ROLOVO-255186 format. One line per 3 residues: their letters; for each residue x, y, z of C-alpha. Coordinates in steps of 0.02 Angstrom, whole numbers. Layout:
REM residues N
a) X,Y,Z ~ ... $
***
This chain:
REM residues 639
mqt) 1582,2150,1360 ~ 1760,2127,1411 ~ 1817,2057,1576 $
trt) 2004,2080,1577 ~ 2120,1931,1581 ~ 2244,1915,1721 $
psp) 2421,1926,1652 ~ 2531,1775,1683 ~ 2654,1807,1826 $
enr) 2800,1754,1715 ~ 2769,1903,1601 ~ 2733,2028,1737 $
sav) 2848,2135,1842 ~ 2777,2240,1983 ~ 2926,2358,1974 $
ral) 2905,2386,1786 ~ 2720,2416,1810 ~ 2745,2543,1949 $
lrl) 2881,2634,1852 ~ 2747,2684,1727 ~ 2681,2803,1859 $
wpy) 2839,2908,1846 ~ 2768,3038,1723 ~ 2632,3077,1850 $
vrp) 2749,3072,2001 ~ 2888,3175,1921 ~ 2805,3346,1949 $
vrl) 2791,3310,2136 ~ 2954,3214,2155 ~ 3033,3350,2262 $
rls) 2898,3343,2395 ~ 2893,3153,2393 ~ 3083,3147,2411 $
saa) 3075,3274,2552 ~ 2941,3169,2637 ~ 3050,3014,2623 $
vva) 3200,3106,2699 ~ 3092,3171,2842 ~ 3022,2996,2873 $
iaa) 3198,2922,2877 ~ 3250,3058,3000 ~ 3099,3017,3108 $
sct) 3139,2830,3108 ~ 3322,2860,3146 ~ 3269,2976,3288 $
glv) 3176,2828,3360 ~ 3335,2723,3352 ~ 3426,2850,3462 $
ipl) 3308,2809,3606 ~ 3393,2639,3643 ~ 3562,2728,3652 $
vlk) 3492,2850,3781 ~ 3423,2700,3879 ~ 3597,2620,3877 $
wmv) 3673,2780,3947 ~ 3539,2791,4082 ~ 3557,2608,4138 $
dgp) 3748,2604,4138 ~ 3760,2782,4208 ~ 3629,2869,4319 $
vad) 3534,2709,4361 ~ 3692,2612,4407 ~ 3762,2763,4503 $
rdp) 3592,2799,4585 ~ 3594,2977,4515 ~ 3414,3048,4514 $
agv) 3465,3204,4419 ~ 3540,3099,4280 ~ 3382,2992,4273 $
wlg) 3274,3149,4255 ~ 3391,3213,4119 ~ 3379,3049,4026 $
alc) 3189,3051,4041 ~ 3185,3228,3970 ~ 3292,3171,3823 $
lll) 3176,3025,3790 ~ 3025,3142,3795 ~ 3105,3263,3673 $
lgi) 3155,3122,3556 ~ 2976,3055,3558 ~ 2903,3227,3520 $
aea) 3029,3254,3380 ~ 2986,3086,3303 ~ 2799,3124,3309 $
llf) 2821,3297,3233 ~ 2930,3231,3093 ~ 2803,3098,3046 $
gfr) 2664,3228,3050 ~ 2767,3341,2938 ~ 2791,3196,2817 $
rwl) 2603,3172,2807 ~ 2579,3357,2770 ~ 2710,3351,2633 $
var) 2625,3209,2536 ~ 2439,3246,2559 ~ 2417,3388,2433 $
pls) 2532,3327,2293 ~ 2463,3150,2296 ~ 2283,3209,2286 $
hve) 2341,3310,2135 ~ 2421,3154,2056 ~ 2259,3056,2079 $
aem) 2156,3198,2004 ~ 2273,3211,1854 ~ 2268,3025,1821 $
rad) 2078,3023,1834 ~ 2064,3173,1716 ~ 2182,3091,1591 $
lyr) 2082,2930,1598 ~ 1919,3023,1567 ~ 1992,3122,1422 $
hlq) 2064,2963,1346 ~ 1898,2872,1361 ~ 1815,3012,1263 $
rlp) 1944,2992,1124 ~ 1934,2803,1111 ~ 1834,2734,965 $
vaf) 1658,2667,986 ~ 1724,2492,949 ~ 1825,2499,1111 $
hdr) 1672,2545,1215 ~ 1573,2407,1129 ~ 1699,2280,1195 $
was) 1723,2344,1372 ~ 1599,2333,1515 ~ 1563,2504,1589 $
gql) 1589,2437,1765 ~ 1767,2386,1721 ~ 1805,2561,1660 $
lsr) 1720,2639,1812 ~ 1820,2533,1935 ~ 1981,2589,1851 $
gtt) 1936,2771,1875 ~ 1886,2750,2058 ~ 1949,2598,2156 $
dlm) 2111,2576,2059 ~ 2161,2758,2071 ~ 2123,2758,2257 $
llr) 2242,2610,2277 ~ 2377,2703,2180 ~ 2359,2857,2289 $
mfl) 2373,2750,2445 ~ 2528,2666,2375 ~ 2613,2832,2336 $
afp) 2567,2899,2507 ~ 2625,2752,2612 ~ 2708,2595,2540 $
ltf) 2816,2691,2414 ~ 2892,2794,2555 ~ 2897,2664,2692 $
llv) 2972,2524,2590 ~ 3122,2641,2577 ~ 3108,2710,2753 $
ngv) 3088,2541,2836 ~ 3229,2469,2732 ~ 3347,2607,2789 $
tii) 3285,2591,2968 ~ 3318,2403,2970 ~ 3493,2426,2899 $
vgv) 3537,2564,3024 ~ 3461,2465,3168 ~ 3558,2307,3122 $
iim) 3720,2407,3113 ~ 3684,2479,3287 ~ 3651,2304,3356 $
llq) 3809,2233,3279 ~ 3910,2375,3353 ~ 3832,2339,3523 $
dws) 3874,2153,3515 ~ 3908,2060,3354 ~ 3864,1887,3423 $
lgl) 3689,1945,3474 ~ 3675,2033,3306 ~ 3704,1869,3215 $
vil) 3568,1787,3319 ~ 3446,1924,3266 ~ 3495,1904,3081 $
gpa) 3461,1717,3083 ~ 3281,1728,3015 ~ 3328,1850,2876 $
lpv) 3348,1719,2738 ~ 3184,1624,2771 ~ 3090,1790,2779 $
vvm) 3162,1845,2610 ~ 3115,1679,2529 ~ 2938,1690,2598 $
cvv) 2920,1868,2534 ~ 2969,1815,2357 ~ 2843,1672,2357 $
fek) 2709,1783,2433 ~ 2734,1919,2302 ~ 2702,1801,2156 $
rys) 2547,1721,2231 ~ 2472,1880,2298 ~ 2489,1974,2133 $
qva) 2379,1846,2045 ~ 2244,1850,2178 ~ 2249,2040,2190 $
rla) 2223,2057,2002 ~ 2079,1933,2006 ~ 1995,2028,2149 $
qdq) 2008,2195,2059 ~ 1935,2122,1900 ~ 1792,2048,2001 $
vgd) 1759,2218,2078 ~ 1739,2284,1900 ~ 1616,2144,1858 $
ltt) 1516,2179,2016 ~ 1513,2365,1974 ~ 1444,2322,1802 $
vve) 1303,2219,1876 ~ 1255,2358,1998 ~ 1258,2490,1861 $
esv) 1154,2386,1742 ~ 1029,2344,1879 ~ 1006,2527,1922 $
lgv) 988,2583,1740 ~ 875,2436,1699 ~ 769,2444,1856 $
rii) 610,2469,1755 ~ 640,2309,1657 ~ 684,2213,1816 $
kgf) 527,2271,1904 ~ 419,2255,1750 ~ 465,2072,1726 $
grh) 479,2033,1912 ~ 661,1983,1895 ~ 725,2064,2054 $
rsq) 757,1896,2137 ~ 858,1829,1991 ~ 958,1991,1984 $
ara) 986,1980,2171 ~ 1047,1801,2150 ~ 1167,1855,2012 $
fhe) 1232,1994,2124 ~ 1254,1878,2273 ~ 1346,1750,2166 $
lsg) 1469,1881,2105 ~ 1481,1954,2279 ~ 1515,1781,2350 $
tlr) 1649,1750,2219 ~ 1732,1916,2264 ~ 1720,1873,2448 $
gte) 1808,1707,2416 ~ 1948,1797,2324 ~ 1966,1924,2463 $
lrk) 1977,1781,2589 ~ 2117,1704,2484 ~ 2206,1870,2495 $
arl) 2179,1873,2683 ~ 2247,1695,2702 ~ 2404,1738,2602 $
lat) 2430,1896,2703 ~ 2401,1802,2866 ~ 2531,1671,2815 $
iwa) 2666,1796,2771 ~ 2627,1899,2926 ~ 2638,1745,3037 $
viv) 2810,1704,2968 ~ 2873,1884,2976 ~ 2811,1906,3155 $
tlp) 2855,1735,3226 ~ 3034,1713,3163 ~ 3097,1884,3222 $
ela) 3009,1860,3391 ~ 3099,1694,3412 ~ 3262,1778,3367 $
vga) 3232,1916,3496 ~ 3193,1783,3628 ~ 3352,1690,3586 $
alv) 3452,1853,3594 ~ 3376,1890,3765 ~ 3432,1721,3833 $
vga) 3606,1733,3760 ~ 3624,1914,3818 ~ 3565,1874,3994 $
vqv) 3694,1735,4006 ~ 3829,1857,3947 ~ 3775,1988,4075 $
adg) 3779,1855,4212 ~ 3955,1805,4158 ~ 4009,1987,4158 $
els) 4044,1986,3971 ~ 3908,2115,3933 ~ 3841,2265,4026 $
agt) 3659,2275,4074 ~ 3644,2440,3982 ~ 3710,2364,3822 $
lva) 3584,2221,3833 ~ 3443,2345,3865 ~ 3499,2452,3717 $
fls) 3515,2298,3606 ~ 3343,2231,3649 ~ 3265,2404,3635 $
tal) 3339,2422,3461 ~ 3274,2250,3413 ~ 3100,2295,3475 $
alr) 3108,2461,3382 ~ 3136,2361,3223 ~ 2982,2254,3251 $
wpv) 2867,2376,3160 ~ 2981,2399,3007 ~ 3000,2210,2992 $
esi) 2819,2164,3025 ~ 2755,2296,2904 ~ 2847,2213,2759 $
gfl) 2700,2095,2730 ~ 2562,2220,2707 ~ 2678,2345,2620 $
lam) 2714,2211,2490 ~ 2528,2171,2479 ~ 2484,2354,2450 $
sqe) 2624,2367,2322 ~ 2558,2217,2227 ~ 2382,2288,2227 $
aat) 2453,2453,2164 ~ 2549,2362,2027 ~ 2392,2272,1967 $
atd) 2295,2436,1977 ~ 2431,2516,1869 ~ 2418,2374,1743 $
ryf) 2230,2394,1736 ~ 2242,2583,1718 ~ 2366,2574,1574 $
evm) 2267,2436,1487 ~ 2144,2575,1449 ~ 2272,2713,1424 $
dae) 2370,2605,1300 ~ 2217,2580,1190 ~ 2238,2672,1026 $
pes) 2130,2830,1023 ~ 2046,2905,873 ~ 2170,3008,774 $
aag) 2143,3194,770 ~ 2133,3196,580 ~ 2155,3052,461 $
asv) 2136,2866,487 ~ 2225,2736,387 ~ 2126,2618,276 $
pag) 2186,2458,194 ~ 2300,2480,47 ~ 2203,2493,-115 $
ang) 2040,2505,-24 ~ 2000,2681,-77 ~ 2069,2687,-252 $
agd) 1965,2726,-403 ~ 1989,2553,-471 ~ 1910,2480,-314 $
vgd) 1749,2572,-348 ~ 1755,2536,-532 ~ 1761,2348,-502 $
vdv) 1596,2347,-408 ~ 1458,2252,-495 ~ 1316,2372,-526 $
vrg) 1153,2307,-455 ~ 1004,2342,-565 ~ 934,2512,-522 $
apr) 1086,2569,-422 ~ 1184,2701,-519 ~ 1371,2717,-496 $
ped) 1426,2870,-396 ~ 1532,2927,-543 ~ 1371,2947,-644 $
apd) 1330,3096,-533 ~ 1369,3266,-606 ~ 1499,3316,-475 $
grg) 1576,3260,-312 ~ 1478,3375,-199 ~ 1361,3311,-66 $
lrf) 1381,3150,34 ~ 1459,3008,-64 ~ 1503,2827,-26 $
hgv) 1639,2754,-138 ~ 1646,2564,-132 ~ 1630,2566,57 $
rfr) 1662,2403,149 ~ 1646,2372,335 ~ 1676,2228,453 $
ypd) 1669,2245,642 ~ 1842,2232,724 ~ 1793,2080,828 $
aap) 1717,1986,680 ~ 1800,1826,620 ~ 1934,1865,489 $
dsa) 1855,1746,362 ~ 1678,1812,388 ~ 1590,1911,254 $
pll) 1589,2099,280 ~ 1428,2178,343 ~ 1441,2311,207 $
dhv) 1523,2268,41 ~ 1555,2394,-98 ~ 1422,2519,-49 $
dlh) 1410,2651,-185 ~ 1292,2795,-152 ~ 1282,2981,-192 $
irp) 1170,3103,-97 ~ 1173,3267,-190 ~ 1186,3436,-100 $
ges) 1020,3482,-21 ~ 947,3311,-56 ~ 869,3194,72 $
mal) 901,3009,49 ~ 801,2877,143 ~ 895,2717,181 $
vga) 785,2563,186 ~ 829,2382,219 ~ 784,2227,316 $
tgs) 826,2214,501 ~ 1012,2177,520 ~ 1057,2236,345 $
gkt) 1179,2366,413 ~ 1080,2528,398 ~ 1128,2595,569 $
tlt) 1307,2540,544 ~ 1315,2636,380 ~ 1255,2794,467 $
tlv) 1390,2778,602 ~ 1525,2779,468 ~ 1484,2957,415 $
prl) 1534,3042,580 ~ 1671,2909,598 ~ 1600,2827,751 $
hev) 1667,2673,662 ~ 1803,2673,530 ~ 1775,2600,358 $
tgg) 1878,2446,321 ~ 1878,2480,135 ~ 1828,2616,13 $
rit) 1800,2795,67 ~ 1667,2924,109 ~ 1675,3104,50 $
ldg) 1585,3263,100 ~ 1583,3389,-43 ~ 1725,3291,-123 $
edi) 1836,3288,32 ~ 1881,3121,109 ~ 1816,3117,287 $
tam) 1973,3028,347 ~ 2074,3180,294 ~ 1970,3299,400 $
pre) 2003,3337,583 ~ 1869,3247,682 ~ 1814,3408,763 $
elr) 1781,3486,592 ~ 1694,3329,527 ~ 1576,3319,676 $
arv) 1541,3505,662 ~ 1479,3474,485 ~ 1381,3316,522 $
ava) 1242,3305,652 ~ 1167,3140,706 ~ 1010,3079,793 $
fee) 994,2897,841 ~ 841,2788,864 ~ 887,2758,1046 $
ptl) 918,2935,1109 ~ 1038,2970,1251 ~ 1008,3116,1368 $
fsa) 1124,3174,1505 ~ 1093,3226,1685 ~ 1083,3409,1638 $
svg) 950,3535,1594 ~ 839,3515,1441 ~ 923,3667,1363 $
dnv) 1098,3600,1393 ~ 1051,3433,1316 ~ 984,3515,1158 $
lmg) 1122,3647,1140 ~ 1252,3510,1149 ~ 1224,3496,961 $
agd) 1265,3680,929 ~ 1419,3789,940 ~ 1468,3888,1093 $
gag) 1381,4044,1030 ~ 1207,3968,1014 ~ 1074,4049,1120 $
daa) 890,4044,1161 ~ 836,4083,983 ~ 923,3928,914 $
lhr) 857,3825,1058 ~ 675,3875,1032 ~ 689,3852,843 $
alg) 756,3674,867 ~ 621,3633,994 ~ 491,3695,870 $
vaq) 559,3587,729 ~ 555,3434,843 ~ 382,3478,908 $
aef) 457,3476,1083 ~ 357,3621,1156 ~ 310,3504,1298 $
vha) 470,3565,1385 ~ 386,3732,1422 ~ 262,3641,1533 $
lpq) 401,3565,1638 ~ 430,3641,1811 ~ 577,3751,1758 $
gtg) 547,3748,1571 ~ 707,3724,1471 ~ 804,3738,1635 $
tqv) 723,3579,1703 ~ 850,3448,1749 ~ 833,3286,1651 $
geq) 851,3130,1758 ~ 984,2999,1726 ~ 972,2934,1547 $
gls) 820,3046,1525 ~ 709,2911,1599 ~ 598,3041,1681 $
lsg) 534,3078,1504 ~ 436,2966,1387 ~ 520,2880,1240 $
gqr) 441,3000,1116 ~ 494,3152,1218 ~ 673,3091,1226 $
qrl) 672,3059,1040 ~ 607,3234,1003 ~ 742,3313,1111 $
ala) 874,3209,1021 ~ 804,3270,855 ~ 809,3451,918 $
rav) 991,3424,968 ~ 1030,3364,792 ~ 953,3514,703 $
vgr) 995,3654,826 ~ 1163,3690,746 ~ 1094,3701,567 $
prf) 1214,3566,507 ~ 1263,3549,324 ~ 1244,3360,336 $
lvl) 1115,3270,440 ~ 1112,3084,482 ~ 950,3022,561 $
ddp) 926,2842,617 ~ 738,2814,617 ~ 714,2972,721 $
lsa) 524,2964,732 ~ 495,2782,781 ~ 430,2821,956 $
ldv) 307,2957,905 ~ 120,2942,889 ~ 39,2971,720 $
hte) -15,3150,751 ~ 151,3206,828 ~ 245,3118,688 $
aav) 147,3214,557 ~ 184,3380,643 ~ 369,3340,661 $
eaa) 381,3287,478 ~ 300,3448,421 ~ 425,3553,520 $
lre) 570,3439,473 ~ 539,3463,287 ~ 590,3645,304 $
vla) 754,3594,386 ~ 789,3460,256 ~ 766,3585,115 $
dtt) 935,3664,162 ~ 1025,3507,220 ~ 1101,3354,142 $
ali) 1022,3213,240 ~ 1032,3024,257 ~ 881,2954,348 $
vah) 860,2774,403 ~ 676,2734,381 ~ 564,2587,420 $
rps) 393,2664,388 ~ 322,2738,228 ~ 281,2899,320 $
tvl) 466,2926,360 ~ 518,2875,183 ~ 407,3011,111 $
lad) 516,3141,197 ~ 656,3101,74 ~ 682,3150,-106 $
rva) 749,2978,-151 ~ 763,2807,-72 ~ 909,2685,-67 $
lls) 879,2501,-34 ~ 1017,2414,63 ~ 1020,2227,34 $
ggr) 1157,2097,47 ~ 1280,2228,107 ~ 1259,2333,-51 $
iaa) 1145,2467,-119 ~ 1025,2362,-221 ~ 918,2502,-293 $
vgt) 899,2690,-289 ~ 746,2789,-341 ~ 593,2878,-279 $
hhe) 475,2791,-161 ~ 346,2763,-299 ~ 474,2703,-426 $
llr) 538,2572,-306 ~ 363,2518,-257 ~ 326,2483,-441 $
gna) 491,2410,-493 ~ 572,2324,-343 ~ 485,2177,-260 $
eya) 599,2176,-107 ~ 566,2359,-71 ~ 379,2336,-93 $
rlm) 386,2188,25 ~ 477,2292,158 ~ 352,2434,143 $
sgh) 204,2316,153 ~ 271,2227,306 ~ 241,2050,235 $
dgr) 363,1910,201 ~ 389,1881,16 ~ 354,1694,15 $
eeq) 190,1713,108 ~ 143,1851,-11 ~ 175,1745,-166 $
rdh) 77,1601,-93 ~ -69,1695,-19 ~ -78,1846,-136 $
pdr) -47,1800,-319 ~ -108,1973,-370 ~ 45,2051,-286 $
atr) 71,2181,-421 ~ -108,2242,-402 ~ -89,2253,-213 $
hqd) 74,2349,-230 ~ -10,2471,-346 ~ -150,2493,-218 $
hed) -19,2523,-85 ~ 65,2651,-196 ~ -99,2742,-225 $
ces) -130,2744,-37 ~ 40,2820,-4 ~ 12,2945,-143 $
hee) -149,3003,-61 ~ -58,3013,106 ~ 76,3122,29 $
dgr) -54,3237,-51 ~ -143,3254,114 ~ 16,3310,201 $
***
């Protein structure tokens, strides 16, 4: 599973990253702009207060005029109320649109994840994806609500305040501006260091989320093997690592905050001393000094907030990078998918060496049914020089025919079945349904034609009925549901507390393995698909239930073109013919009894013995195979 790599700071720009949010911000730009204008007005209102204080000190206070003092106090009160109301109005302006932006981004991420190929989800840890849809989007909403506005507002406030101070007394203004250059340098250094640590922390949150999710889903294994202590240790190690990273962030923030707070405070102290001397010498009025110092103190918050505003901006930039790492991943195309040049030509299939017993697809009477033409497949993360898992697979399943796919563990049977609904893309050759290349079909149409049931069934936190009807069209009703449950011998659902309306627990773990498998089979057959792909769908069933399911399934298979991965003779007997997958190719095709007689590898797989042991310990192998064939023949007659 993938743990994302922190981008090098040389190749990263926080501004460029944050600009990628513009398509989401654009619809609400008017309200955000209005909020920024209101916030600037509120801050500038606060800067008027020192001017009122100057008037009061040099006027009513100096002249001992009580009425003037009361008038000045009323003005100060009104200015304070106006500032508070303006900031409250700003908050109201941004709350609704920013919650909408977050919801839109989360919805887009979810939709995109559904469209990404299975190979992407094989590489990425689920916790990393979950943290991008929760923690990262929360950081982005906070950035849009506060730092985005106040970096502008505080910048304007500082500029206006400095202009006011320079107009009051330029020499004191220069004293206040003294720390500006060191603060700017520190901010640049802080930004680079903090961005690296912030990205590392967010990735570690994703890793921690993955551990928690896996521990919850695998709680039965953890308890069954008594591994709760080792899992707890793993969690505490990751948690401790994250804590260390967060402490690094805190130290960086404390350093920049110390600089930003200390230097301006020293400058204000120096200005106070210089101003007091000037007032004593009669070069400056007391009111001007009060107004100057009040303005400087009013700028403390805009200046001191620079540190954590930059920190929040860096966290938002890394959250944006992480969000678009997923959004930039190439989704499955709506219709066709490109294959390597020359990979699906007729000559490619014609050059395949025919393995004894495996007929070429072109020997079939027509192109109808499910057909594999020289199919090759290599996983995307496999080494470029490695041999493909599947190499020149040629197979034709005629309309209405059931084909069992048999092979040793790891031979690629399951992988071959995932190529039909295009859960993975072929890397060479092509697959056709009734003569039509599946890469030329819209995926929606392809997956409406092909139904699948996997050996490890997945059920969702929904009702039994909803889980089964997921495999049917929107118009399917109770009749289709009960028919599918009957085929899968899943009548046990009627004994559940609410019948088919009973909610299935997370991952369906409230049901047994066989019950989950039967519901997955019902989901596959409920829509009466033209093509059916079953990956060892009966492996978790007991002998009696398996026999009942097979009897009902034969009726479904009579009207369906089916590819069935099989490991047991009982499942093989469901099919009209059997294909043996060996060495990445179809080694032989025939009926179960033909292959038992004529193919030693197939007979070995069906017997469950290793070939070398069999040759050494059982020299009468042919006789034993014949006995096995007779046994299976009796089993078939009995069913």
